[in-house]
N, C-alpha and C positions, 0 to 999 in steps of 0.2 A: 504493500500500500504506500510505498515511498512517494511515487509520483503523484498519486491522488492527494495525499496529505499535504505535500509541498504546494501543489496547485491551489488547494483550498486556502492555505496560509497566504500565498501570493495574491490571490484574488481579493481577499478581505483586507490585507494590511499593506500590500504594495501596489494597489490600484492607483494609477497615476492621479486620479481625482481626489484621493483622500489619504494617501500615505503620509504618516507622520502628523495627521490632523485628528481633531476630535471625532470626525466622522468615522474614523477607523476603530472607535471604541465599541466593538461588537464582540460577541463570543462565538468561538468555534467549538461546538459541543461534540464530544466524542462519545458515542453511545457505547453501552457495554459490549465487550468483545476483545479480541486480540488483533492488534494492528502491527503487522510485520514490516519493518523497514530495513533496507539494505544499504542506506547511505544517510548522511547527516541531513537533518531537517533544520533549515535556517529560520530564525525568528526575528523579524524586524520590530521596530517600536510599535507598542500598543497591541501586540499579539496577545490574545487571551484564549487559552486552551482549558476547557473544563470537561473532565471525565465524569463518570457515574459513580466513582469511588475507586480507591486504590485496589480493591479486591475485584472490581468489575471491569474497568477499562485498563488494558495492559498494552504498552508499547514494547514490542520485542525487537531488539536491535542485534547487531553483530559486534565486531571488534572496533568499529568506527565510532566517532563521537555521535551520540544520539541527537541532541539538540544543541545548537550553537546560535548565539545572538549576533545580529549584524545591524549596521546603521541604516538610516532611511534613504541614503543615496543608492541603495541596492535596487535592482530591477529583477523581475522574474527570470530565473536562470543564471543571473550574474550577481552574486552577493558580495558587497563591497568589503575590501580589506580594512582592517582597523586603522591603518595609516590615514584613511580619509575621514575618520571620526572627529567630531568637534563636540563641544558642550551642547550645541543646538541640535545636532542630528544623531547623536550617539544612541545606542540601544537603551530603551527606557520604557517605563510603564507597561512592562510585560507581566502577565499573570498566568501561572500554570497551577491547576488544582485538581485534586480528586482522581488521580490516576497513578499507575505504576510504570516505571521505565526499567526494563530488564535488558542488560547488555552482556556481550561476551568479551568485553574489553573496551578500551577507550573511556571517555568521560560520558556520564549520563547527561549532565548539564554543563556546558562550556559557556560561561558568562563573560563576554568580551566587552570591556568598557560599558558595563550595563548598570543602570541606576534606577532607583525609585520603582523597583519591581517586587512582586510578591509570589512566593512559592508555598503552597499550603496543601496539607493532606496528601503527601506524596510518599511512595515507596520506591526506592532505588536499589537495585540489586545487580551484582556482577557474579564473578566466579571464584574470588579469592578464598583460600583456606590457609590455616596456619601451616607453615613449612614451605609455602610457595616462594619462589624468588621474587625480589623486589621488582615491581613494574610501575614506573612513574607515569605511565599512560592510563592506568586503570584507576580513575578518580571519579568519585561520586559527583562532586560539585567543584569545578575549577573557576576561580575568579581572576581576571587579569585586567590591566589598565594600560591604556596607551601612554598616559602621562599622569602627573599628580592632579591636574585639572580634569582631564577626560578619564574618569576612573569608575570602578565598580563601587558604588556607594549607595547608602540608604536602601538597601535591599533587605527584605524580611523573609525568613524561612521559619515556618511554624508547622509543627506536627509533621516533620519530614523524617522518615526512617531510611537510613543508609546502611546497607548490609553487603558484605562480601566484596568490598573494594580494597585495593592496596591502600589507598588513602581516601577517607570519607570526604574531607573538604581540604582544598589546598589553594594557597595563593602566595606568590613571591612579590607581588606588586603593591602599589600605593592604593590599597582599598581602604575604605573607612565607613564607619557608622552602619555596619551591617549587623543584623540581629538573627541569632539562632535561638528559638524559644520552643520548649517542649519537643525537642527532637531526640531521636534514638540513633546511636552509632553502634553497630553490632558486627562482630567477626570481621575486623579490618586489621591490616598491618599497623596503620596509624589512624587516629581519629581526625583531629584538626591540626593541620601543619601550616604555620605562617612563617614566611621568611626564610625557609630552609636554603633556598638557592638565590636569595636576594643579593644583588651586587649594589650596595648603597652608592648613590651618586650617579647612577645611570638613569636614562629616561624611563619614567614609570616606576622607578625604584629609589626615589629620593628619601622616602621614609620607611618603606615597608608597610605592612598592615597596621592601621591605628584605629583606636576607638571602636573596636568591634566587641560585641557582647554575646556570650554564650551562656544561657541560663535555663534552669529547670529542665535539663536534658539528662539523658542516661548514656553512659559509655560502658559497654559490656563486651568482654572477649576481644580486647584490643591488644595486639601483639607487642607493640612498643608504647609510644606515648598516647595518652588520651588527648591531651592538648600540648603541642610543642610550638613555642614562639621563639624563633631564633633572631629575627629582626622585626622591629615594630614596637610601638609603645602604646600605653593606655588601653590595652585590650583587657577585657574583664570576663572572668569565669565566676559565676555565682549560682548557688543552689543547684549544682549538678551532682549526679551520683556516678560513682566509678566502681565497677565490679570486674574483677579479673583483668585488670589493666596493667600493662607493662610486664616486666620480668621476662621478656622475650618468650612469652607463651608458657612460662613455668607454672607449676601448681601453686595453690594458696600457701604452701609451706615455704 
């Protein structure tokens, strides 16, 4: 269903008469069932995908990125590179809710310079198990930024379950003011990884992740760190619960 799903997104949100405008604020409703995709689905500004529930609407992908955001200079079949993003045209006001994304590798959600968006009642799953070799491509949610100004910021993730990824959430860029609330991170090599490969002083990496909040969430069966912050400041973890986290998969002893 790759072509049909991308065509529907393009017609609703990249229509020349309304793309990037308030007229594009409509919902694409995905009825119960399995939607098999073999390539990345690109999401321009104002895309709104609503399923019938994470246990009812399932997007089944392969080893490629399942969903990737793009800016409004995109046209159907030709999705703009992030180098053309500005604070005015960048990916924004995207909403995805009430569905599952099942991958065989790659990222489930690749948020590229994406701001002011909401992700609610989602279940993301890949194939990772303890003992598997590290694979930096297998990420539940990846956030990146073109620059400190054109960044992934003010996004909210609520009631999102991320299971069997190498890393549940990862960012090395200047992301800020993102919130994870009431989420579950289960059976991953790492939970949240901020700034692991940040090269401070380069474009999009002047600060690393800052002012992000993880709260009221559960980390269970995490091989390494529940939350690791190598670069970035003023990130907050509060009212979270950690079970069987760290100790490289060792027992409770």
